[in-house]
N, C-alpha and C positions, 0 to 999 in steps of 0.2 A: 602938485596934486594934494588935496586935503585927505587926512585920515582922522577917524574918530577912534581914540583909544579908551576903552572902558577900564575902570579900575580893577584891583585884585578881587574885590567882592563879586565881580561877575566873571572871574577867570583871567583877567588881564589880557583881553583880546584887542587886536587892532584891526579896524575895518576901513577899507578904502571908500571914500565918498565920491562915487562916480556920478555923472550927470543923470538926473531923474529924481524920482520920489523914493526915499528910503524910510521905511517904517521901523520903529523901535518898540518892543514890548514883549510880554510873556507868550503871546500866541505863536504857535508854530508857523502861522502864515506870515509873520513879520520878516522883514529882510534881515534885521539884527535881533536875535532872540536873547532876552535877558531873563534868566530863571531866578527871579527874586520877588518876594511877596509885596514889596513896596512899589513894584512896577506894574502898571495896568496891562491888560491884555494887548491893547493898542495904545501905547503911552504917548509917543511923539512921532513927528515926521520931520525929516530933513530934506528940503528941496534944493537940489544942486543944479545950477545952470552956468552959462558962460560968464555971467556977471557976478557970481558969488553963490553963497549958500545961506539958507534961512531955516531956522528950527521953529516948529510949531507944536504947541501942546494940543493933543487930541482928546481934550476933556478928561485928562487923567485924574486919578484920585489924589495923588501926592505931588503933582505939579512938575514943571520943567523950570530949571534955574540956570541963569547965565551969569557967571561971575558973582554968584551969591544972591542975585535978585530973581524973583519969580517972574516969568514972562509967559505970555500967551503966543507971541510970535516975535522973533528977533533975528537980525542978520548975525551970522557968525563968521569968524575968521581964525586963522592960525593963532594959537595962544589962548583962545577963549576956553574957560573952564565951565563945563556943563554938569548938571546933576539931574538925573531922572529918578524920582523917588529918593532912595538913599544911595543910589549908585552914582559915583563920580566918574566923570569922563573929561577928556581934554581933546581939543581940536589941534591937530598937528599938520605939518606940511612935509612933503617928501617928493622925490623924483617920480614921474608918472610911470617909468619903466621898472620901478623897484618891485621885486617879488614880495608878496604879502608876508608879513612877519607876524610872529606870535611868541610871547615869552614862553619859556618852557613850563609845562603844567606843574601843578603841585605834586609833591612826592619826589622832587629832585630827579625827574626822568629826563634823560637826554632825548633829542629828537629822533635819534637812530635806534632807540631802544623799544622793544616790544614788551609790554607789561602783561603778566599772566595773573588771573585770579581764579582759584579753584573754589568750588562750592563751600568747602570746609574752612577757607581762609576767613570768612566773615565770622564763623563760629569761634575761631581762635582769637578774634579781635584784631586781625590784620587789616585795619581800615585806616583811611585818612579822614580828615575833617570834612564831613558832608553836612550840608545845611539840614538842620533837624526838621524844620517845617517841610522841606522838600521830601524827606524820607517819610515823615508821618502821612503826608498827603498820598504818596505813592502806595504805602502799605495799606492805608484805608481803602483805596480803590482796588488794589489787588485782593484784599480780603473780601470785598463785595463780589468780585469775580469768582473767587473760590467757592463761595456759598450760594451762588446764583443758580447752579444746576443748568448751566448753558450747554448747548450742543457743542461738539468739537469745533465746527466751523465758526460758531459765534465766539467761542473761547479764544480761538486763534485771532479772530478779528479784534477782539477786545485787548489782547496782549499787544498787538501792533499799535492800536490806538493809544494805549498807555505809554508805549515807547516814544511815540511822536510827541506826546504831551509833556513828558518828563525829561527827555534827553534831547539836547539841541542838535538833532540830526536833520539832514536834508532828505535822506532816504532810509527806509526801514523795510525789512522783509523777514518772514518766518518760513523756513523750509522744513518739510517732514519726510520721513521715510515711508514709502508705500508698504514695505514689509521689513522683516528683521534685517535682511542684507540688501535691501533695495536702495536705489540712489536717492539723494536728497532732492525733493521736488518742491518748487515754490508753491506755497498755499495762500499767503496773503502778503501783498506788497503795497507800499504807500510812499508817496513823496510829498515834500512840503508844498509843491504846486498843485497837489490833488490827484496826480497820476497814480493809477492802481495797477499798471502793467508790471508783470514780473521783470526783473533785470538779472543779469549774470553776476554771480559772486565769484571772485577769484578763487581758483582751485587751490592756490597757495594758502589762502586764508582758511578755507575749509579743512585742508589737510593739517594745518597747524592746530586748529581747534580739536579736530578728531584725534590727532596723535597725543596732544597734551591733556585732553579732556578738561580744558580750562578756558575761561573767558579771556580774550586778548584785547589789548588796546595798542594801536600803533599811532603815535602822534603825527608822524609825517612819513607816508609810505615812500616818498621819493628819496628820502635819506636813510631808509631802512634796507640794508642789503638783502634781507629775506625776500623782498618784493621786487627785485630787479627784473625778474622774468614775468611779473604780473602785468601783462599788456593791458588787460581789461581795466585795471585801476588807473593807468595813465590815460587810456582812451576816454574813460568816464570822468576824468579830471577830479579823482578822489584824492583828498589830502590825508584825512584822518578817518579811522574806522575802529569799530568794536564788533566782536563776534563772540557768542557764547553758546555752549552746548545745551541742548535740552535732553535730559537723561530721565529714563523711567525703567524700573526693574533692572537696574545695573547696566542698561544698554543705551547707546546714543540713538534717539528717535528723531532728532531734529536740531535746528540751529536758529538762533536769533542773530540778526545782522543789522547794523546801522553804519552809515558813513556820512561824510560831509565834505564839502569842497573848501575853497579858500576863505570862506567867511567865518569859519570857526575851527577850533582845534580841541578835540576831546581832552579832558583832564583825567587824572586818576580818580578824582571825586566822581566824575561821570561814570567811570568804570565801576566804582563801588555800587552806585545806584543801578547801573545796567546789570551787574552780576546778581544783585538782590532780586531784581525783576525776573531775570532768567531762572533763578532758583524757584521763585514762587510760580512762574509760568510752567515749570516742569511739573509741579504738583497739580496745578489747575488742568493742564493738558492730560496728565495721567488720569486724573479724576474724570474728565470728560470722556476719554477713551473707554474707561471702565463702564461709565454710565451708558455709553452707546452699545457696548457689548451686552450689557444686561438687558437693555431695551430690545436689541436684536434677538437675543435668546427668548425673551418673553414673546416677541412677535412670532418667532418660529414655533415656540411651544403652543401658542394659541392656535396657530394655523394647523399644526400637526394634530392637536387634540381633537379637532373636528372629525378626524378620520381614524385615528389610532388609539389604542388603549394606553393608559398612563405608562405601563411597562415598556411598550414599544416606543413611545415618545422619549422616554429616558434613554433608551438604547440608541435611538436615532441622534439625539443631541450629543451623546458621547462620541459619536462617530461623524465628524463633519462631512466626510465624503458622502455619507448616505443622506445626511440632512439636506444638503443643497447640491447634491450630485447632479449629473446630467440627466435630463428627461429622456424618455424613450429607452429605458433599460429592459432587456429581455430577462424574464424570470419564469421559473417553473412554479406555478401557483395552482391553488384550488379555488374555484369560484362557487359561491353559494348565492342562490336566488331564493327568496321567500316571498310569498304573496298571500294576501287574505282572500279566500274563496268567496266570490259573489259579493264583495263589499260594495261595489258600485251600485248594485241593485238595492242593497240595504241602505246606502247613503241617500238614495232618492227619497226615502220616507222620513229623513231626519233633517233638522235645521243645520245650517253650516257650522255653527258653533259646536254642536255636539259631534259632528263628523271630525272636526279638527281635534277636539279633546280626545276622542277615541284613538285617532291615529297617533297623537302625541304620546299617549300612554303606551300604545303598542310598540312604536318605534323606540321609545326610551327603554322599555324592558328588553327588546331584542338587541339593541345596541349594547346594553350591559352584558348580555350573553356573549356577543361577539368579542367584546373587549376582554371578558374573563378568559377567553382562549387566545388572546393576543392577535386577534384578527383586525382587519381594517374595514371600516364602513366606507364604501365607495360612493354610494348615492342612494337617495330615496326616489322612487319612481311611482307616483300616485300612492297606491296602497301596497307597493312592493319595495323590497330592499335588496341591494346588491352588496355583498361582502366578499373580501378577498383574503386569502391566507397565503403567506410566503412572500409578501412585499409590504412595505419597503425593506423590512428586515428578512433576510433569507431564513427559512424554517425548513429543516430537513423533514419534519413531520407535519407539513402543512395540511396534507390530506386527512390525517388522523384528527387534527384540531378542527377541521371543517366538519367532519362526521360528528365529533363530540358536540360541536355547536348546534348542529341540526337536532340531535337528541335533546339538548338542553332547551332549545326553542320550543319543542313540543311540551316539555314540562312547564316552561314559563307561561305558555299559552294557557295551560290548565289553571295556573294561579290567576291569570287575568280574567278568565271566564268565571272562576269562583268568586271574584269580586264584582261580576256582572257589569263590566265597563261598557257593554253594548246591549241593545235591546234583545239580541239573540246571541248565543255562544258563537265565538269566532272560530273559523276553521282555516288552516293554512296548508299550502303546498310548498315543498322545498325541492330544489334541483341542485345537484352537485356535479361538477366536471373539473378535471385537472388537465394541465398542459402548459405549453409555453405561451406567455402573453407579453405585451408591451406595457410597462407601467411607468408612470411619471407624471409631471405637471403638463397638462394639455390645455390649450386655450389661446387667448390673445394677450398682448402686453397689459391690457386693461384688467383682465380677469383670467387667472389661472386656476385650474382645478386638478387635484391629484386624482387620477383615474387609471383604469386598466382597459386595454383594448386588444381584441383578437378573437379568433374563432372559438377559443375556449369560453369566452364570455357568452357569445351567442348560443353555443351548445347548452350551457348550463341553464340559460333562460328558456330554451325550447324544452328541455327535459322537465322543467318545472311547469311550463304552461301547456305542453301538449301530451306529456306522458304521465306525469304524476296525477293521481286521483286526489280528491279532497282528503286531507289528513296524511298523505303519503310524503316520504322522503325518498327521492329517486336519485341514484348515483350511477355514474358511468363505470365501465371496466377500468378506465384510466385512474379514477379516484380509488376504486377498490384495490387495485394493484399497489398504489402508493400508500395505502393506509397502514401498511406494516402488519406485524404479527402481535397478538392474534388478530385475525381478520374479523371485522365487524360482522354480526349476524345479518344475513341478507336473504332475500327471496329473488330468484332469477326472473326477469321479465322477458328476456330474449333480445334478439337484434331488432332495433327500432330505427326508423328513418324520421328525421326532423327537418323542418324547413330550413333552407340555407345550407344544407349539407348534401352532397351527392352520395357519399358512402354511409352505410348504416353503422350504428354503434351498439355495443352490448350494454344493456341497462339492468339495474337491480333495484329492488325495493328494500329499504333499511327496516329491519325489525326493531321497533322501538319498545 
């Protein structure tokens, strides 16, 4: 059987020339990957059949040489010396049953030894000779990734792409923890053949990396006693592997992993490059995670600010359980309904643009009043507005806040009328009622809306629409009792019955 042995410049590797088409080049899709600038991405091809072997130049930049002469196609046999670019090789023969051999990697590492590299090893200069051009290309690409502002998923995909481009691996994968103590979950996987399905990584390997907090290289797992029990490595025909931790904020958040079969054996120089990439990947991933947290908080803040005052938004975001907690929470709240009296009739005499302008100014001012008392604007309904106090942040004094808001609305309306925003002075009615309601995000997966549901809402609406006179603020006994001391000054209205309720409720008129 013929073998092609590449010189020390490519790691001193020996490759069996089995029947078929064998491509040689820098591309990870090649059968024999040669990481050298003088070698083209698809440099040459060796065709092996029962009658012999032929080497062909695949239009390479620096040519294919046989015994010192440049050739485009030539038959080869044992003893022939080849050169691909500046990489020397020799064709040798050996028994077909011979186990694939490889000289020991640089750094005087025995085949049964596992080499460790910690992140600070490189800073201390504990490196071997790594091709300068190879490192420069890698760092340039990593630098572009770090400054690209990619999402976390895109960053992970880019890291694996860089691994496959710069490390002669057959498979690569990145795993990440779902939480601080969660298991490592495959996020991006890739193989030389294009497969993107996740694969199992030996628990022995991950335990070693986790325990040592260091990148590891094993030249030959079958001769390393540490991996005697690693059935998955034997099953997947893995010969050589490297694995490195991804660390952020002092904790292990993931791992980078590559392996190869019998066509290549990782060297210490590969480990140096792999460790450097893992270190930079840790920075890029931490940066992407931070950017995603910032974007998520901005999204949540924007959504919450539609309904809540800035003070409430800040408190919600400080308490994650409240910010994105379960919908449908029961809360003791006070509901405020405010409506412009006979605005529909007034609007019939005005152009649409003027109607919208009046409502925008009115709702903007009333929203400011609600927010000033840390209330939540639930919705606008035509020329009416629904506000809630006591949710999403619990407020022991929610009824007092609602009463204060109703008073302030009357004063704010006076300011609007003084500016003559409408053809005639605006008049409002306000209804207040307190009780237990269901609050939370309600809707469909396509559109959710924070709202409040329950009898307390309907009753407040009826007090405003059926009991309050123009200019009145009407509140229920439930709101008055919750308003605390001193009690707001009110005038009794008596027991009233409103639509939707069987029992009557006691109502009062607020003295403004």
